[in-house]
C-alpha positions in Angstrom: 3.4 -5.9 -24.1 2.7 -2.2 -24.4 3.5 0.3 -21.6 1.0 1.0 -18.9 -0.6 4.5 -19.7 -1.2 7.4 -17.4 -4.3 5.5 -16.3 -2.1 3.6 -14.0 1.3 4.6 -11.9 2.7 2.4 -9.4 5.5 3.0 -6.5 7.4 0.2 -4.5 9.0 1.1 -1.1 10.0 -0.8 2.4 7.6 0.7 4.9 9.8 -1.0 7.9 11.5 -4.0 8.4 8.6 -6.1 8.4 6.7 -4.6 5.7 6.8 -3.9 1.8 4.6 -1.4 0.3 3.2 -0.9 -3.3 1.5 2.5 -3.7 -0.8 2.2 -6.9 -2.2 5.2 -8.3 -5.6 4.8 -10.6 -6.3 7.7 -13.0 -9.3 7.4 -15.3 -9.2 9.5 -18.2 -12.6 10.0 -18.9 -14.1 6.3 -20.1 -17.4 5.5 -18.1 -15.6 2.5 -16.6 -12.1 1.6 -16.3 -10.7 -2.0 -14.9 -7.6 -2.3 -13.4 -5.9 -6.1 -13.0 -3.4 -6.3 -10.6 -1.4 -9.5 -10.5 1.5 -10.1 -7.8 3.5 -13.5 -8.3 5.5 -14.5 -5.1 8.6 -16.6 -5.6 9.8 -17.8 -2.2 12.7 -20.5 -1.4 11.2 -23.7 -0.5 13.3 -24.0 2.5 10.9 -21.0 4.1 8.0 -23.7 4.3 5.5 -21.8 2.6 2.3 -23.5 1.0 -1.2 -23.6 1.2 -1.3 -25.8 4.5 1.2 -23.7 6.5 -0.1 -20.1 5.0 -3.6 -20.5 3.9 -5.6 -17.9 2.4 -6.9 -16.5 5.7 -3.7 -15.9 6.9 -2.3 -14.3 3.8 -5.1 -11.9 3.8 -4.6 -11.1 7.5 -1.1 -10.1 6.6 -2.3 -7.7 3.8 -3.0 -4.0 4.9 -5.1 -2.0 2.4 -5.8 1.8 2.5 -8.0 3.3 -0.6 -8.5 6.7 -1.0 -9.0 9.7 -3.4 -5.8 11.1 -4.8 -4.9 14.7 -2.7 -5.7 17.3 -4.9 -2.8 19.0 -6.4 -2.6 22.8 -5.6 0.6 25.0 -5.1 0.9 27.5 -2.6 0.1 30.2 -4.6 -3.1 28.6 -5.7 -4.4 27.6 -2.0 -4.5 31.5 -1.8 -6.3 32.5 -5.1 -8.3 29.5 -6.6 -11.7 29.4 -6.7 -11.3 25.2 -6.1 -8.8 26.2 -3.0 -10.6 24.8 0.1 -9.1 28.1 2.1 -11.0 30.4 -0.7 -14.3 28.3 -0.3 -14.1 28.7 3.7 -13.6 32.5 3.2 -16.3 32.7 0.8 -18.8 30.9 3.0 -17.6 32.9 6.0 -19.0 35.9 4.1 -22.2 34.7 3.1 -22.8 32.4 6.2 -24.8 30.0 4.7 -22.7 26.6 4.8 -23.7 23.6 6.9 -21.2 22.7 9.5 -20.2 19.4 8.1 -18.9 21.1 5.0 -17.0 23.7 6.7 -15.2 20.6 8.8 -15.0 18.9 5.5 -13.3 21.7 3.7 -11.2 22.3 6.7 -9.8 19.0 6.9 -9.3 19.0 2.8 -7.3 22.2 3.2 -5.1 20.5 5.5 -4.5 17.8 3.2 -3.9 19.7 0.1 -1.2 22.0 2.2 0.1 18.4 3.3 0.7 17.6 -0.5 2.3 21.3 -1.0 4.9 20.8 1.7 5.7 17.4 0.6 6.5 18.3 -2.8 8.6 21.3 -1.5 10.7 19.0 0.6 10.9 16.3 -2.1 12.3 19.2 -4.2 14.8 20.5 -1.6 16.0 17.1 -1.5 16.5 16.8 -5.2 18.0 20.1 -5.5 20.5 20.0 -2.7 22.0 17.2 -5.0 21.6 19.0 -8.5 23.6 22.0 -6.5 26.6 20.0 -6.8 26.3 20.2 -10.7 26.1 23.8 -11.3 24.8 27.5 -10.7 21.7 26.4 -12.4 20.6 24.1 -9.7 21.8 26.3 -7.1 19.7 29.6 -8.3 16.6 26.8 -8.4 17.0 25.5 -4.9 17.4 29.3 -3.3 13.9 30.3 -5.3 12.3 27.3 -4.3 13.2 27.8 -0.3 12.7 31.4 -0.6 9.1 31.1 -2.2 8.2 28.5 0.4 9.1 30.5 3.4 7.3 33.5 1.9 4.1 31.7 0.8 3.8 29.5 4.2 3.4 31.9 6.8 0.8 33.7 4.4 -1.4 30.6 3.8 -1.3 30.1 7.9 -2.2 33.5 8.6 -5.0 33.4 6.1 -6.5 30.3 7.7 -6.1 31.5 11.3 -7.8 34.6 10.4 -10.5 32.7 9.1 -10.3 30.5 12.1 -10.6 33.5 14.6 -13.7 35.0 12.7 -15.5 31.8 13.0 -15.4 32.3 16.9 -18.3 34.8 16.4 -20.4 32.4 14.8 -22.6 29.8 16.6 -21.0 26.5 16.1 -21.6 23.2 18.0 -18.8 22.5 20.2 -17.7 19.3 17.9 -17.5 21.6 15.0 -14.9 24.3 17.4 -13.1 21.3 18.4 -12.8 20.0 14.8 -11.6 23.2 13.6 -8.9 23.4 16.5 -7.6 19.8 15.7 -7.3 21.0 12.2 -5.3 24.1 13.2 -3.0 21.9 15.3 -2.3 19.5 12.3 -1.1 22.2 10.0 0.9 23.6 12.3 2.9 20.4 12.9 2.8 20.0 9.3 4.8 23.1 8.6 7.3 21.9 11.4 7.6 18.5 10.2 8.4 19.3 6.2 10.5 22.3 6.9 12.6 20.8 9.6 13.2 17.9 6.8 14.2 20.6 4.3 16.7 22.1 6.6 18.3 18.6 7.2 18.9 17.8 3.7 20.4 21.3 3.2 22.9 20.0 5.9 25.5 19.4 3.0 25.4 22.8 1.7 27.7 25.6 2.7 27.6 27.4 5.6 28.3 30.8 3.9 26.6 32.5 1.2 22.7 32.4 0.7 22.3 29.1 2.5 22.8 30.1 6.1 19.9 32.9 5.9 17.6 30.4 3.9 17.9 27.7 6.9 17.5 30.1 9.3 14.3 31.7 7.8 13.1 28.0 7.8 13.8 27.4 11.2 12.5 30.6 12.5 8.9 29.4 11.1 9.5 26.2 12.8 10.1 27.9 16.1 7.2 30.3 15.4 5.1 27.0 15.0 6.4 25.4 18.3 5.6 28.7 20.2 2.3 28.7 18.7 1.2 25.7 19.8 2.6 26.6 23.5 0.8 29.7 23.5 -2.4 27.5 23.0 -1.6 25.0 25.5 -0.9 22.0 23.2 1.2 19.2 24.2 2.6 18.5 20.5 5.9 19.9 21.4 8.8 18.1 20.8 11.4 17.4 23.8 15.0 17.0 23.3 15.3 14.8 26.5 11.8 13.0 26.4 10.7 9.7 24.6 7.9 12.2 22.8 5.4 9.6 23.2 2.7 12.1 23.2 3.7 14.1 20.2 3.8 10.9 18.1 0.7 9.8 19.5 -0.9 13.3 18.7 0.8 13.5 15.2 -0.9 10.3 14.2 -4.3 10.5 15.6 -4.5 13.8 13.6 -3.1 12.5 10.4 -5.8 10.0 10.4 -8.5 12.6 11.6 -7.8 15.1 8.8 -7.2 12.9 6.1 -10.4 10.3 6.7 -12.2 12.7 4.0 -10.2 11.3 1.5 -10.2 7.6 2.4 -12.9 5.5 1.1 -14.8 3.3 3.1 -15.7 0.0 2.5 -18.5 -2.8 2.5 -16.8 -6.4 1.8 -18.7 -9.2 1.0 -18.0 -12.9 -0.1 -17.1 -13.2 -3.7 -18.0 -16.8 -4.2 -19.8 -18.0 -0.9 -23.2 -17.5 -2.7 -21.8 -19.8 -6.2 -20.4 -22.3 -3.6 -23.7 -22.7 -1.9 -25.4 -23.2 -5.1 -22.7 -25.8 -6.3 -22.7 -27.5 -2.7 -26.7 -28.0 -3.2 -25.9 -29.4 -6.6 -23.5 -31.6 -5.0 -26.0 -32.8 -2.4 -28.9 -33.3 -5.2 -26.5 -35.8 -7.0 -25.7 -37.6 -4.2 -29.3 -38.1 -3.2 -30.5 -38.8 -6.8 -27.6 -41.7 -6.8 -29.0 -42.7 -3.4 -32.7 -42.6 -4.5 -32.1 -44.5 -7.3 -30.1 -47.2 -5.7 -33.2 -47.7 -3.0 -35.7 -47.8 -5.9 -34.0 -50.5 -7.9 -33.4 -52.5 -4.6 -37.1 -52.1 -3.7 -38.0 -53.8 -7.2 -35.6 -56.3 -6.8 -35.7 -57.6 -3.4 -38.3 -57.4 -0.9 -37.9 -54.6 1.9 -37.8 -56.7 4.9 -34.7 -59.0 3.3 -31.0 -59.0 4.3 -30.1 -58.1 0.7 -32.4 -55.0 0.4 -30.8 -54.0 3.8 -27.3 -54.1 2.6 -27.8 -52.7 -0.5 -29.6 -49.4 1.2 -26.4 -49.1 3.4 -24.0 -49.4 0.5 -26.2 -47.0 -1.7 -26.1 -44.6 1.8 -22.4 -44.8 1.9 -21.7 -44.1 -1.6 -24.3 -41.1 -1.2 -22.1 -39.7 1.5 -19.0 -40.0 -0.6 -20.4 -38.7 -3.8 -21.4 -35.6 -2.0 -18.0 -35.0 -0.1 -16.3 -35.8 -3.4 -18.3 -33.3 -5.5 -18.1 -30.5 -2.8 -14.2 -30.8 -2.9 -14.4 -30.7 -6.7 -16.6 -27.7 -6.7 -14.7 -25.9 -4.2 -11.5 -26.2 -6.5 -13.6 -25.1 -9.6 -15.2 -22.0 -7.3 -11.3 -21.1 -6.1 -10.0 -21.4 -10.0 -12.8 -19.1 -11.3 -14.1 -17.0 -8.7 -12.6 -14.3 -6.5 -12.3 -15.0 -2.6 -13.9 -11.6 -1.6 -15.5 -8.5 -2.9 -15.3 -4.8 -1.5 -17.6 -2.0 -2.7 -15.5 1.4 -2.6 -17.8 3.9 -1.3 -17.3 7.9 -1.2 -17.5 8.9 2.4 -19.4 12.3 1.6 -22.2 11.0 -1.1 -22.3 7.4 0.3 -22.5 6.2 -3.1 -20.4 3.1 -4.7 -17.8 4.2 -6.8 -16.2 1.0 -7.7 -15.8 -2.4 -6.7 -12.6 -4.3 -5.7 -12.2 -8.2 -6.2 -9.2 -10.3 -4.6 -8.0 -13.6 -4.9 -5.1 -16.0 -3.8 -3.8 -19.4 -5.5 -1.0 -21.3 -4.4 1.3 -23.9 -5.9 -0.2 -25.9 -8.8 -3.2 -24.0 -9.4 -0.8 -21.0 -10.3 0.3 -21.2 -14.1 3.3 -18.5 -14.3 3.0 -16.8 -17.6 6.3 -16.7 -20.1 6.3 -13.0 -19.5 6.6 -13.2 -16.0 9.1 -15.7 -15.6 11.0 -14.1 -18.6 11.7 -11.0 -16.1 13.6 -13.2 -13.5 16.3 -14.3 -15.8 18.8 -12.0 -14.3 21.7 -14.6 -13.7 22.9 -17.9 -13.9 21.3 -19.1 -10.4 17.6 -17.7 -11.6 17.7 -19.1 -14.9 18.6 -22.7 -14.1 16.6 -22.8 -10.8 13.2 -22.3 -12.6 12.2 -26.0 -13.0 15.3 -27.7 -11.5 14.9 -26.4 -7.8 11.5 -26.3 -5.6 10.2 -22.9 -4.9 6.9 -22.0 -3.7 4.5 -19.7 -5.7 1.8 -17.6 -4.7 -0.2 -15.4 -7.0 -2.4 -12.7 -5.3 -4.8 -10.7 -7.7 -6.9 -7.6 -7.3 -9.4 -6.5 -10.2 -10.5 -3.1 -9.4 -13.9 -1.6 -11.4 -14.0 2.3 -11.1 -16.7 4.5 -12.4 -15.7 7.6 -13.8 -19.0 9.5 -13.6 -19.3 8.8 -9.6 -15.4 10.2 -9.3 -15.3 13.8 -8.2 -13.8 16.4 -10.1 -11.4 19.3 -9.4 -10.1 22.2 -11.6 -7.5 20.2 -12.9 -9.8 17.3 -14.3 -11.0 14.0 -13.0 -9.9 12.8 -9.1 -7.9 9.4 -9.1 -7.8 6.9 -6.3 -4.7 5.7 -4.7 -4.5 2.2 -3.5 -2.0 1.6 -0.8 -1.0 -2.1 -0.3 1.2 -3.4 2.4 2.4 -6.9 2.8 3.7 -8.3 6.3 6.7 -10.7 5.2 6.8 -11.9 9.0 5.5 -15.4 8.5 8.6 -15.7 5.7 10.8 -15.0 8.5 9.9 -18.0 10.8 11.8 -21.0 9.1 14.8 -18.9 8.4 18.3 -19.6 9.8 20.4 -17.5 12.0 21.1 -14.2 10.5 24.8 -14.2 10.9 27.7 -16.8 10.7 31.0 -17.2 11.7 33.1 -18.4 9.3 36.8 -19.6 9.5 39.4 -17.4 7.7 43.2 -18.2 7.4 45.9 -15.2 7.4 48.0 -15.8 4.2 50.8 -13.8 6.6 51.3 -16.2 9.5 48.6 -18.7 8.6 46.7 -17.7 11.8 43.2 -18.8 11.7 40.4 -16.0 12.8 36.9 -15.9 11.6 34.8 -13.1 9.6 31.2 -12.4 9.7 28.9 -14.0 7.1 25.4 -13.0 6.5 22.7 -15.6 5.9 19.8 -13.9 3.5 17.1 -15.1 1.5 15.9 -13.7 -1.8 12.3 -13.1 -2.5 11.1 -12.3 -5.8 8.0 -10.4 -6.7 6.7 -9.9 -10.2 3.9 -7.2 -10.6 2.1 -7.2 -13.9 -0.6 -4.1 -14.4 -3.4 -4.4 -16.9 -5.5 -1.6 -17.5 -8.7 -2.0 -19.8 -10.3 1.2 -20.8 -12.1 2.4 -23.9 -11.9 -1.2 -25.3 -8.0 -0.6 -25.2 -5.8 -3.0 -23.2 -2.5 -2.1 -21.9 -0.2 -4.2 -19.8 3.3 -3.6 -18.1 5.3 -5.7 -15.8 7.8 -5.0 -13.0 10.1 -7.4 -11.0 11.0 -6.5 -7.4 13.5 -8.2 -5.0 13.4 -8.3 -1.5 16.3 -9.6 0.3 15.4 -10.9 4.0 16.8 -12.1 7.0 15.2 -13.7 10.5 15.3 -9.7 11.4 13.2 -8.4 8.5 13.7 -6.7 5.1 17.4 -6.1 4.7 17.0 -4.2 1.3 14.8 -3.7 -1.9 16.1 -4.1 -5.3 13.9 -2.8 -8.2 14.9 -4.0 -11.4 13.4 -1.9 -14.6 12.9 -4.2 -17.8 14.5 -1.8 -20.8 12.4 -1.8 -23.9 15.0 -2.8 -26.3 16.5 -5.1 -23.8 15.0 -8.7 -23.1 16.7 -8.9 -19.5 16.3 -6.4 -16.7 19.0 -4.5 -14.8 19.1 -3.7 -11.5 18.4 0.3 -11.0 17.8 1.0 -7.7 18.7 -0.3 -4.2 17.1 0.9 -1.0 16.9 0.1 2.7 14.4 0.7 5.1 13.8 3.8 6.7 15.7 4.2 9.9 17.2 0.5 9.6 20.0 -0.1 12.1 22.7 -2.1 11.3 22.3 -5.9 12.7 24.3 -7.2 15.5 23.9 -11.1 16.1 22.7 -12.5 19.1 25.3 -15.1 18.9 28.1 -16.4 16.3 27.9 -19.8 15.3 30.4 -22.0 13.3 29.3 -22.6 9.9 30.2 -22.3 6.2 
């Protein structure tokens, strides 16, 4: 099995206590058409009572939240100020010429906020990484100083250029909706600087309070305070309150993020993937049943007179058999359709050109209908428990498949090449928690000193394995890769995630990373009960 090429990247994370997230980035490398197949195998303990009856397809799809968008164009802060492809440079050029439609102006302003968000997010991530590097040597320390200083100098220039353009648009005759949209973009940009600069200062908390680190922290916080003052001057209510619940702040931040990033999100036109074929198969079933009933009636008419009791009984039996044949064929054809056809199909539509750039097909299979490949089973051979449980102990298996076809000719292009597509898939595990035991027990414990009996804590948790298999078909070449992720759950939700990386030279994976849900709190049992 070859490693997946650059055409597909994947990242796994815990979004919150109830949602697991996988982020896929599809990056066609130039072929007219690229096909992606994503397969997810969920291995659930039988004690969770999950099967096709208790967790039907409709419920599974209801627990999946899918977000598909274009990848944010990658630009550094310096490129935002000078590159011909920069939304800010385009806005300034249109202002001098004065010929851009207002819809294009709003689009480029929103795109500017998205590009700036990406640059600030990379800056904050770099600071977090470099803070660890400073512990290893002088090179990491100097690198971190350079990164923070450059951001502290570049961001105010970017903001001033954008706001100078914004002030100049006040002289233009723009519709009020356009002006309101630009004001919202300005507010979102201000919040972005505050958000990521605060995060950077928080990551620098472990650094010394002396030397160059104090003025660097001070410079970032001064930028944060300037943005806060800017929003107050413009009577914007998106200001953090140390004593309040900041409900309005969070509400505005969430709305502004959706408002500005909607230029990247692909709209969806969903249609049933197999409904048409099922109707054809059901019509065939009805025709076969009717042919049988008609044949019986014709034979009875030849054999007996129509007014006889025998003819009457044979006609009734023929109708009974017709009804059962029809229903039996419907069930059989329905299973055939579920095995070979996808449940639903979605057209991915460019929000700007309104053209479909690709399709996404999905399907879900349960239990006996799922044939687990050997390559998937081998990934789970982590210990003796899993080695002997496969085939020995019952477990529920769910397979979710997603097939995506992208037409590279219809994808937008940037100076760095073809723009890819980001697919964010969130799975809500709330249904898996319903039949779980209490998350904590009180275990009896005997002290060896005085043989006194006490109680210690025992956590009851359930491992759920998810194996992802990725297939990329491009230019007649097929690439495959697989990944094992284990979610450790209890009744309160996801407690941690284990990401297993399969080494190329070793047939057995090794745990590489354990991550806790962001902002998770220690669980306090409602009541401890006796048990072992």
